[in-house]
C-alpha positions, 0 to 999 in steps of 0.5 A: 500500500506504500506510495512513493513520491514518483506516484505524485507529480505534484503532491499538493494537487487536489481537486477540492482545493483543500488546504494542504497538510504534511505529517512527518512521521507515520507512527501512532502519533502521526497516524492519529494526527493525519486522520484528525487533520483529514476530519478538520478539512485538510488534504493530508500527505503522510511521510516516513522512511519506514512502513507505517507503525513499524518503529517505536509504535510497533513494539510497545505493550499496547495498553493505555497506561493511565496509572503512570502519572509520574514523570521519570525524574522524581526525588524517589527515582534519584534515591533509587538510581544507584541501586537500579543502575548497579543491578545487572537484572535491573530495569535501567542500563547506560550504553557507555558509548552514547554517554558523552552525547547524553550528558546534556540530557542527563543534566536537564533530567537531574534539574527536573527531579525536584519535588516542585518540578515532579509534582508539576509533571504529575499534574500535567501527565494526570490531566492528559491521562484522564482524557486519553481513553475517551479520545481513543473511543472517539477516534475508533468510533469514527472508524467503526473500529471500536473492537480495537480497544478492549477493557482487560484490566491491569494488575501491579504485582508484588512477590515480596509480602513485606511490601504490602504497604507499597501496594496500599500507598499506590492505592491512595495515590491513585485515588488522588488521581481519580483512578479506581483500584483494589488490593488483592491477595490470596483467593481473590488473586488466584481467581484473577490470575491463576497461573501467576498466583503461586509466585505472587504475594499480593497485587493492586487491581485496576478493573477499568484498564484498557489496551489496544488489541495489538499496536501494529494491527491498530496502526495498520487499521489507522493507515488503511482508513487514512488512505481510503479517505484520500490521504497520500503516503510517501515512503521517503526520508524527510531531509530538510524543512524550511519554515516561513509565515506563508508556507512550509517547504519540505525536502525529500530524498530527491532534494526538491522542495514541496510546499504545504500550507501546514506541516506537523513533525511527529517523527518521534526520537528522530524529531530533534534533527528536523527541529534544528533546521527551523532554529529549535534545539530540544533536549530529546533523547532516544530511550531504548526499550526491549520486548519479547513476544511469545506466539499467539497461543501463549497469550492465554497464560495471562488474563490481564496486563501485569506490571511487576513492581519488584522486577519493573517490567510489563507483560501484556496479552495482546491478540498477536501473542504475549508481549513482555516489555521493559528496560530503559536506556538513554542510548541514541538511535544508532547503537545495536541492541544489548543482547543481555537485556533480552536475557534479563527479560527472559529471566524475569518472565520465567520467574513469574510465568514458568509455563511459558518456558515449558518443553515444546514451547516456541521461543519468543521473538526479540525487538528493540525500539526507541522511545522519544523522551524529554527530560521532564517526561512531557511531550511537545504539542505546540506550534513553532514560536515564529512560524505558526504553520509548523507544528509539533507532536513528539516526545511522549516517552512511555505514553505514546500509545496512551496519548496518541488520539488525544494528542491529535485532538489537542494539536488540531484544536490549537491549530484552529484556534479552538479551546484545548481540552487540556492546557498546552502551555506546559507542553511548549516546544521552547520550554527548555 
């Protein structure tokens, strides 16, 4: 279904004379923005060097993580950081080859770890989370694809019985953010997750937790609808962008300039270099994450999404199979995966779900991707401070799937001068 530039002698031409809109980046954010722009009356051209939905959007756990309300940089994170970094089976790793390039990012990360800054970030993330599920419902209803969002529930689990106070503290925190959950152990825990219960002491259960059936399958559905509605897709790398008050010029691999009335950069971890070309320097880093995916028939091992508080990884029973997701590395976009990270994920999964490794079971596939992460864990949803025709939607770190549909709504509200559902002032591109 991919269409190349040669298919379009003039990629801005359209018989209806609609204003032209370029979306750079065909991940879940870009796809949602492209569809929302179409609904608002634009002729949209989507651009990416990859097939739609095959970068970071492909490999996540697929669930709307509305319980993740805190930014990465908090005082408690700083207290735990040495222990996390030194643990060979822990969730954090530093690829030393990339460290010199990442020093400016770490400096800003540390600066945001104060009580005041982390509380501010929590308020903003919580506000975005509150509207995320309803935004996905609106998007999927418009596509007649409501079945792609399912309520399967989420569990945060502990193996150590001495950490029951942690579970109750989580319940109190979630109540402050309007999230319903309950403490479970014993028979109730066994009923909810029979194959996990023997390894666990207790859990916090979120009955109103949602996931997509499969993130890549959903991206494919979004892309198919985009093209059916007249959208153009160009699988080429965007080499350059020039912004003015009158139009946006986009240069593809052929180096020919293509003018658009509006353009949005949704290129994830690759957005930083494009922003430099229009005079903006953002401290964006690629936070590498890893996953294992067990075959489809093995998803039956779990009934809910499961987040291990002790081991800090996620297991998600997607339609395509059981997906195990974890690890955080500020490692850039060019280094190869660190193979031992897959071994760590296998070790943690086997500890909680030993039947997944029974004789005769198929081995899981391995994957590594790049989360676009800013030091304060907040995305950018904004227009260029000088050139309003150029806008941005990137930097969603661990919440790209969660915030994708809402981001598209917010961005188009801003572009059309409408009141935004959530205040976008904390999400300015020039806030750093």
